[in-house]
C-alpha positions as CSV (number, residue, x, y, z in Angstrom):
1,M,34.9,21.9,37.0
2,F,32.3,23.7,34.9
3,G,30.2,25.0,37.8
4,N,30.9,28.7,37.6
5,R,31.5,29.1,33.9
6,Q,30.4,32.3,32.3
7,T,27.2,32.4,30.3
8,T,28.0,35.5,28.3
9,Y,29.6,35.2,24.8
10,A,32.6,37.4,25.5
11,G,34.9,34.3,25.6
12,L,33.7,32.9,22.3
13,I,33.9,36.3,20.6
14,S,37.5,36.8,21.9
15,A,38.5,33.3,20.8
16,S,37.0,33.7,17.4
17,K,39.1,36.7,16.7
18,K,42.3,34.7,17.4
19,S,41.9,31.6,15.2
20,L,39.5,28.8,14.4
21,R,41.4,26.5,16.7
22,H,41.0,28.9,19.6
23,F,37.3,29.2,18.8
24,T,36.7,25.4,18.7
25,D,38.7,24.9,21.9
26,E,36.6,27.5,23.7
27,L,33.4,26.0,22.2
28,R,34.2,22.6,23.7
29,Q,34.0,24.1,27.2
30,W,31.0,26.3,26.4
31,R,27.8,25.9,28.3
32,P,24.9,27.8,26.6
33,P,22.1,29.4,28.7
34,G,19.5,26.9,29.9
35,T,16.5,29.2,29.1
36,F,15.7,31.8,26.5
37,D,17.4,35.0,27.6
38,T,16.0,37.7,25.5
39,N,18.3,40.5,26.6
40,L,21.5,38.3,26.3
41,F,20.7,37.0,22.9
42,L,19.4,40.1,21.2
43,S,21.9,42.6,22.7
44,T,24.9,40.4,21.9
45,L,23.7,39.8,18.3
46,S,23.0,43.5,17.7
47,E,26.7,44.3,18.5
48,L,28.1,41.7,16.0
49,N,28.7,41.8,12.3
50,P,27.6,38.5,10.7
51,S,30.2,38.7,8.0
52,Q,33.1,39.3,10.5
53,H,31.8,37.0,13.3
54,T,29.9,34.3,11.3
55,L,30.7,31.4,13.6
56,V,29.9,33.2,16.9
57,F,26.7,34.7,15.3
58,A,25.6,31.3,14.2
59,Q,26.3,29.8,17.6
60,I,24.3,32.5,19.4
61,L,21.4,31.9,17.0
62,T,21.7,28.2,17.5
63,D,21.5,28.6,21.3
64,A,18.6,31.0,21.1
65,L,16.6,28.8,18.7
66,T,17.4,25.7,20.9
67,T,16.1,27.4,24.1
68,A,13.1,29.2,22.4
69,S,10.0,27.9,24.1
70,S,7.4,29.6,21.8
71,L,6.9,30.9,18.3
72,E,7.0,34.4,19.9
73,H,10.6,33.9,20.8
74,V,11.3,32.8,17.2
75,S,9.7,35.9,15.9
76,M,11.9,38.0,18.1
77,L,14.9,36.4,16.6
78,D,13.7,36.7,13.0
79,P,15.3,40.2,12.2
80,E,18.7,38.9,13.4
81,L,18.3,35.6,11.5
82,T,17.4,37.5,8.3
83,R,20.5,39.8,8.8
84,F,22.7,36.8,9.3
85,I,21.4,35.0,6.2
86,A,22.1,38.1,4.1
87,E,25.6,38.8,5.4
88,F,27.3,35.6,6.7
89,D,30.7,34.6,5.4
90,M,30.6,31.3,3.5
91,E,34.3,30.7,4.0
92,A,33.8,30.4,7.8
93,F,31.4,27.5,7.3
94,E,33.8,25.9,4.8
95,Q,36.3,25.8,7.7
96,Y,33.8,24.8,10.4
97,T,30.9,22.8,8.9
98,K,29.5,21.9,12.3
99,G,28.6,25.5,12.8
100,L,26.3,25.4,9.8
101,D,24.9,21.9,10.7
102,K,24.0,23.0,14.3
103,L,22.2,26.1,13.0
104,V,20.2,24.1,10.5
105,S,19.2,21.6,13.2
106,A,18.1,24.5,15.5
107,I,16.0,26.0,12.7
108,G,14.4,22.6,12.2
109,R,13.5,22.5,15.8
110,I,10.9,25.2,15.0
111,G,9.1,22.5,13.1
112,S,9.8,19.4,15.2
113,Q,9.3,20.8,18.7
114,L,7.4,24.1,18.3
115,R,5.1,22.5,15.7
116,D,5.4,25.1,13.0
117,I,6.7,23.1,10.1
118,E,6.0,25.8,7.5
119,A,8.0,28.3,9.5
120,A,10.9,25.9,9.7
121,C,10.7,25.2,5.9
122,V,10.5,28.9,5.0
123,R,13.6,29.8,7.1
124,L,15.6,26.8,5.8
125,L,14.6,27.8,2.2
126,S,16.0,31.3,2.7
127,L,19.2,29.9,4.2
128,T,19.6,27.3,1.4
129,V,19.1,29.9,-1.3
130,A,21.7,32.2,0.4
131,L,24.1,29.3,0.6
132,N,23.7,28.5,-3.1
133,E,24.3,32.2,-4.0
134,K,27.4,32.5,-1.9
135,M,28.9,29.2,-3.1
136,A,28.2,30.2,-6.7
137,A,29.8,33.6,-6.2
138,A,32.9,31.9,-4.9
139,V,33.3,29.6,-7.9
140,D,36.8,29.5,-9.5
141,T,35.6,29.1,-13.1
142,L,38.9,27.4,-14.1
143,G,39.0,25.0,-11.2
144,A,35.4,24.2,-10.2
145,Q,33.5,24.2,-13.5
146,H,35.8,22.0,-15.6
147,N,36.2,18.3,-15.7
148,H,32.6,17.5,-14.5
149,R,30.1,15.2,-16.0
150,S,26.4,16.0,-16.6
151,L,23.6,13.8,-15.3
152,D,20.4,14.9,-16.8
153,G,20.8,18.6,-16.0
154,A,22.6,18.2,-12.7
155,T,26.4,18.2,-12.6
156,E,27.9,15.9,-10.0
157,K,31.4,14.8,-9.2
158,L,31.0,12.0,-6.7
159,G,34.7,11.8,-6.0
160,S,35.4,15.5,-5.7
161,N,36.2,17.2,-2.4
162,S,36.1,20.6,-4.1
163,T,35.5,23.6,-1.8
164,K,34.3,25.7,-4.8
165,G,31.0,25.9,-6.5
166,V,27.5,24.9,-5.3
167,R,27.5,21.8,-3.2
168,P,24.8,20.1,-1.1
169,T,24.7,20.9,2.6
170,K,22.6,19.7,5.6
171,A,20.4,22.7,4.9
172,H,19.6,21.4,1.4
173,I,18.5,18.0,2.8
174,D,16.6,19.4,5.7
175,C,14.9,22.0,3.5
176,L,13.5,19.3,1.2
177,M,12.5,17.1,4.2
178,Y,10.5,19.8,6.0
179,C,9.0,20.9,2.7
180,L,7.6,17.5,2.4
181,Y,6.1,17.6,5.8
182,T,4.2,20.9,5.0
183,R,2.1,19.4,2.2
184,N,2.0,23.0,0.9
185,R,2.0,23.1,-2.9
186,E,3.3,26.7,-3.0
187,L,6.2,25.8,-0.9
188,H,6.9,22.7,-3.0
189,V,6.9,24.9,-6.1
190,A,9.3,27.4,-4.5
191,V,11.7,24.7,-3.3
192,L,11.6,23.0,-6.7
193,E,12.5,26.3,-8.5
194,N,15.0,27.8,-6.0
195,V,16.7,24.8,-4.5
196,I,16.3,21.7,-6.7
197,G,16.6,23.9,-9.8
198,T,20.2,24.8,-8.9
199,K,22.9,22.6,-10.3
200,F,25.7,21.2,-8.1
201,S,29.3,21.8,-9.2
202,A,30.5,19.0,-6.9
203,L,29.4,17.0,-3.9
204,G,32.2,18.1,-1.5
205,T,31.8,17.2,2.2
206,L,29.5,20.0,3.5
207,A,26.7,17.5,4.0
208,G,28.9,14.7,5.4
209,T,31.5,12.3,4.2
210,D,29.2,9.6,2.9
211,K,28.8,11.2,-0.6
212,P,26.8,8.4,-2.3
213,K,24.2,8.5,0.5
214,V,24.0,12.3,0.3
215,F,23.6,12.2,-3.4
216,M,20.8,9.5,-3.3
217,L,19.0,11.0,-0.4
218,Y,18.9,14.5,-1.9
219,H,17.5,13.3,-5.2
220,Y,15.0,11.0,-3.4
221,Y,13.6,13.8,-1.4
222,A,13.8,16.1,-4.4
223,G,11.6,13.8,-6.5
224,M,9.0,13.7,-3.7
225,V,9.0,17.5,-3.7
226,A,8.5,17.6,-7.5
227,V,5.4,15.3,-7.1
228,G,4.0,17.7,-4.5
229,A,4.6,20.5,-6.9
230,G,2.7,18.6,-9.6
231,N,5.8,18.1,-11.9
232,M,5.7,14.4,-12.4
233,E,8.2,14.3,-15.3
234,R,10.7,16.2,-13.1
235,A,10.1,13.6,-10.4
236,I,10.9,10.8,-12.7
237,Q,14.2,12.5,-13.8
238,L,15.2,13.1,-10.2
239,W,14.4,9.6,-9.0
240,K,16.3,8.1,-11.9
241,L,19.4,10.0,-10.6
242,V,19.2,8.0,-7.4
243,F,20.5,5.1,-9.6
244,A,23.4,7.1,-10.9
245,V,25.4,5.8,-7.9
246,S,26.7,2.2,-8.2
247,L,27.2,0.6,-4.8
248,Q,28.7,-2.6,-3.6
249,S,25.5,-3.6,-1.8
250,L,21.8,-2.9,-2.0
251,S,20.7,0.5,-0.9
252,A,17.4,1.0,1.0
253,I,17.2,4.5,-0.6
254,Q,17.3,3.0,-4.1
255,V,14.7,0.4,-3.2
256,A,12.4,3.2,-1.9
257,A,13.0,5.3,-4.9
258,Y,12.3,2.4,-7.3
259,K,8.9,1.8,-5.7
260,R,7.9,5.4,-6.2
261,L,9.4,5.4,-9.7
262,L,7.3,2.4,-10.7
263,L,4.1,4.1,-9.5
264,I,4.8,7.5,-11.0
265,S,5.8,5.9,-14.4
266,L,2.5,4.0,-14.4
267,L,0.7,7.2,-13.6
268,E,2.3,9.3,-16.3
269,H,3.1,6.8,-19.1
270,G,1.3,3.5,-18.2
271,T,4.6,1.6,-18.4
272,R,7.3,0.3,-16.2
273,P,10.4,2.5,-15.9
274,R,13.8,1.6,-17.3
275,L,16.8,2.1,-15.0
276,P,20.0,3.6,-16.5
277,S,21.8,1.2,-18.8
278,F,25.0,1.5,-16.7
279,F,23.2,0.3,-13.5
280,P,24.5,-3.2,-12.7
281,N,22.0,-5.9,-13.6
282,V,22.6,-7.8,-10.4
283,H,21.5,-4.7,-8.4
284,T,18.5,-4.3,-10.7
285,R,17.4,-7.9,-9.9
286,D,18.0,-7.3,-6.1
287,I,15.9,-4.1,-6.2
288,E,13.1,-5.7,-8.1
289,A,13.1,-8.6,-5.6
290,K,12.7,-6.2,-2.7
291,A,9.9,-4.4,-4.6
292,A,8.3,-7.6,-5.9
293,A,4.8,-6.5,-5.0
294,Y,5.2,-3.2,-6.8
295,V,6.6,-5.0,-9.9
296,S,3.7,-7.4,-9.8
297,L,1.3,-4.4,-9.7
298,A,3.1,-2.8,-12.6
299,E,3.0,-5.9,-14.7
300,A,-0.8,-6.3,-14.0
301,F,-1.4,-2.6,-14.8
302,V,0.3,-3.0,-18.2
303,E,-0.9,-6.4,-19.3
304,E,-3.9,-7.6,-17.2
305,P,-7.6,-6.7,-17.2
306,T,-8.9,-4.2,-14.7
307,L,-10.2,-6.7,-12.1
308,V,-6.7,-8.3,-11.8
309,V,-5.1,-4.9,-11.2
310,L,-7.6,-4.1,-8.5
311,Q,-7.0,-7.4,-6.8
312,R,-3.2,-6.8,-6.8
313,L,-3.7,-3.4,-5.3
314,S,-6.0,-4.8,-2.6
315,S,-3.5,-7.5,-1.7
316,M,-0.6,-5.0,-1.2
317,R,-2.6,-2.3,0.5
318,R,-0.9,-2.8,3.9
319,Q,2.5,-2.6,2.3
320,L,1.6,0.6,0.5
321,E,0.5,2.1,3.8
322,I,3.8,1.2,5.5
323,D,5.8,2.6,2.6
324,Q,3.6,5.8,2.6
325,N,2.8,5.2,-1.0
326,L,-1.0,4.5,-0.8
327,S,-2.0,8.0,-1.9
328,L,0.3,7.7,-5.0
329,A,-1.0,4.2,-5.7
330,N,-4.6,5.5,-5.6
331,R,-3.7,8.1,-8.1
332,V,-2.4,5.4,-10.4
333,I,-5.6,3.4,-10.1
334,E,-7.6,6.6,-10.9
335,Q,-5.7,6.6,-14.2
336,L,-6.2,2.9,-14.9
337,P,-9.5,3.3,-16.9
338,A,-7.7,5.8,-19.2
339,H,-4.9,3.3,-19.7
340,Q,-7.3,0.5,-20.4
341,I,-9.3,2.7,-22.8
342,R,-6.1,3.4,-24.8
343,K,-5.2,-0.3,-24.9
344,V,-8.6,-1.0,-26.4
345,G,-7.9,1.8,-28.9
346,D,-4.8,-0.1,-30.1
347,V,-7.1,-2.9,-31.3
348,Y,-10.4,-1.3,-32.3
349,A,-11.2,1.7,-34.5
350,S,-14.5,2.2,-32.7
351,L,-16.8,0.6,-30.1
352,Y,-20.1,1.2,-28.5
353,L,-19.8,2.8,-25.1
354,S,-21.6,-0.2,-23.5
355,Q,-19.1,-2.6,-25.1
356,L,-16.1,-0.5,-24.0
357,A,-17.5,-0.3,-20.4
358,D,-17.7,-4.1,-20.3
359,K,-14.2,-4.6,-21.7
360,I,-12.5,-2.4,-19.1
361,A,-14.9,-3.3,-16.3
362,F,-15.7,0.3,-15.8
363,S,-18.4,-0.3,-13.2
364,S,-15.6,-1.5,-10.9
365,F,-14.4,2.1,-10.7
366,Q,-17.6,4.1,-10.7
367,R,-19.8,1.7,-8.8
368,V,-22.7,2.3,-11.2
369,T,-24.9,0.0,-13.2
370,G,-27.1,-0.1,-16.3
371,Q,-27.3,3.0,-18.4
372,D,-25.5,5.0,-15.7
373,V,-22.3,3.2,-16.7
374,V,-22.5,4.5,-20.2
375,V,-23.1,8.0,-19.1
376,A,-20.3,7.9,-16.5
377,L,-17.9,6.5,-19.1
378,A,-18.8,9.1,-21.7
379,N,-18.1,11.8,-19.1
380,Y,-14.8,10.1,-18.1
381,I,-13.6,10.1,-21.7
382,Q,-14.5,13.7,-22.2
383,N,-12.6,14.6,-19.0
384,M,-9.5,12.8,-20.4
385,R,-9.3,15.5,-23.1
386,D,-7.5,13.1,-25.4
387,P,-8.0,14.2,-29.1
388,G,-7.4,10.6,-30.2
389,I,-10.5,9.3,-28.3
390,Q,-13.8,10.9,-29.2
391,V,-17.4,10.2,-28.2
392,Q,-19.8,10.4,-31.0
393,G,-23.3,9.6,-29.8
394,D,-23.2,6.1,-28.2
395,V,-19.9,5.2,-30.0
396,V,-16.3,5.8,-29.0
397,V,-14.0,6.5,-32.0
398,F,-10.2,5.9,-31.7
399,V,-8.2,8.2,-34.0
400,P,-4.6,7.2,-34.6
401,S,-2.0,9.6,-33.3
402,T,-0.6,10.2,-36.8
403,A,-3.9,11.5,-38.1
404,T,-7.0,13.4,-37.1
405,V,-10.6,12.9,-38.2
406,S,-10.4,15.9,-40.5
407,T,-7.6,14.3,-42.5
408,L,-9.3,11.0,-43.1
409,P,-10.9,10.3,-46.5
410,N,-14.6,11.4,-46.7
411,S,-14.8,12.1,-43.0
412,A,-16.2,15.6,-43.5
413,L,-19.0,14.1,-45.5
414,A,-19.7,10.9,-43.6
415,G,-19.5,12.1,-40.1
416,S,-20.0,8.7,-38.7
417,A,-17.8,6.2,-36.9
418,L,-18.6,3.5,-39.5
419,D,-17.3,5.6,-42.4
420,I,-14.1,6.4,-40.5
421,E,-13.6,2.8,-39.7
422,S,-14.1,1.8,-43.3
423,A,-11.6,4.5,-44.5
424,W,-9.0,3.1,-42.2
425,A,-9.7,-0.5,-43.3
426,E,-9.0,0.5,-46.9
427,K,-5.7,2.1,-45.7
428,I,-4.7,-1.1,-43.9
429,K,-5.6,-3.2,-46.9
430,S,-3.4,-1.1,-49.1
431,K,-0.4,-1.3,-46.6
432,V,-0.8,-5.1,-46.5
433,A,-0.6,-5.3,-50.4
434,E,2.5,-3.1,-50.4
435,T,4.1,-5.4,-47.8
436,E,3.3,-8.5,-49.8
437,Q,4.9,-6.9,-52.9
438,L,8.0,-6.1,-50.9
439,R,8.2,-9.7,-49.6
440,S,8.0,-11.1,-53.2
441,R,10.8,-8.8,-54.4
442,L,13.1,-9.8,-51.4
443,T,12.5,-13.4,-52.2
444,E,13.4,-12.9,-55.9
445,L,16.5,-11.0,-54.8
446,D,17.6,-13.8,-52.5
447,H,17.2,-16.4,-55.3
448,H,19.3,-14.2,-57.6
449,L,22.1,-13.8,-55.0
450,A,22.2,-17.5,-54.3
451,L,23.2,-18.1,-57.9
452,T,26.1,-15.7,-57.9
453,E,29.7,-16.9,-57.4
454,E,30.5,-14.1,-54.9
455,Y,27.6,-15.0,-52.7
456,V,28.6,-18.7,-52.7
457,T,32.2,-17.9,-51.9
458,N,31.3,-15.6,-48.9
459,S,28.8,-18.1,-47.5
460,R,31.6,-20.8,-47.4
461,D,33.9,-18.5,-45.6
């Protein structure tokens, strides 16, 4: 039936001029060239206007990229792809989303089959930025920008099928995914600024009909890109948005996001993260159960001594490798001494370096012994660059965050850890005396009220 079908694009071009239905009917019977035909692709594209023939232009690019057998072929197509990205008609893709999806998959093939992941990411980034600009330009300010709710800087309407405003597409998802594969910090930063930094007006259906999955997957990948760009706080924000969707059953995406969220929160703040208050408790328990090893590691990190934390990490190493979280977990462990040092600072005003090294089992990290431990710890503390933790000779001084050494009594004259500790001991003694006076006054007031008629009457009621 299809043996002698034409391999030129005249039929598709003619059908597209009639209607979308004629175009899709013709496309169902279309058989693209089996090999990369330079003359056919380039000559046909040169005669077409991307804004007037968006769907046909996209189909030819898709066929060309799908049959390209080398990066040289891709380079030959680049001028036409660049022209298309600058001039395509967004309305055409609104009517036929599959045309955009197929083109995105063909661009991704540059990375998956031609093994140039950065080239795929760069082209998807250009396409995604153009999509955002064209969708934003078509916004009906009265219809698309009203009646939305804000989620930490991103505006989402999970129930909206709006065809106005910036919405996620397959290009957005794939751009983030290929960016992660590159491990290129500059690309991570570019994607974070130009793609993730753009707010959505609605979810729509450009990326598929499963809106909750699209929402979660986008923010899950976006958080990973933010980590690659070195913006940990942004990653925490993006991963928390994964939990803005309430589902009937447990989501694997939310479990994966929670594991990473636990690790990044320990890395940045030394504490376990709190999920949004509106997230159902039953789902929280289910997610924590699925991430039990990570929860155990987080609890040990916050509450247990160093050796216990290292033992927990060792016991879950295989799982971390499977989840592809081992690198992030190692970064958390690198910050463990700093966390332990700050915990000691909550109790002590000062300590000898040798005492601090013993308390936090610092030799477990640096694999050094004797005097080398003290020297290594002093260097570690200096590299922390924490003004509240200072090395003075062989003593570590912990300065409360509400004050600095220069504001403490007699510090300029004393210049020693013992004088600083003595000054703060006097301050604490004074505060204890004030608290005791307040307690006595409250007791007297309570005795007085107990004797009043109004108090007795109210207590009976």
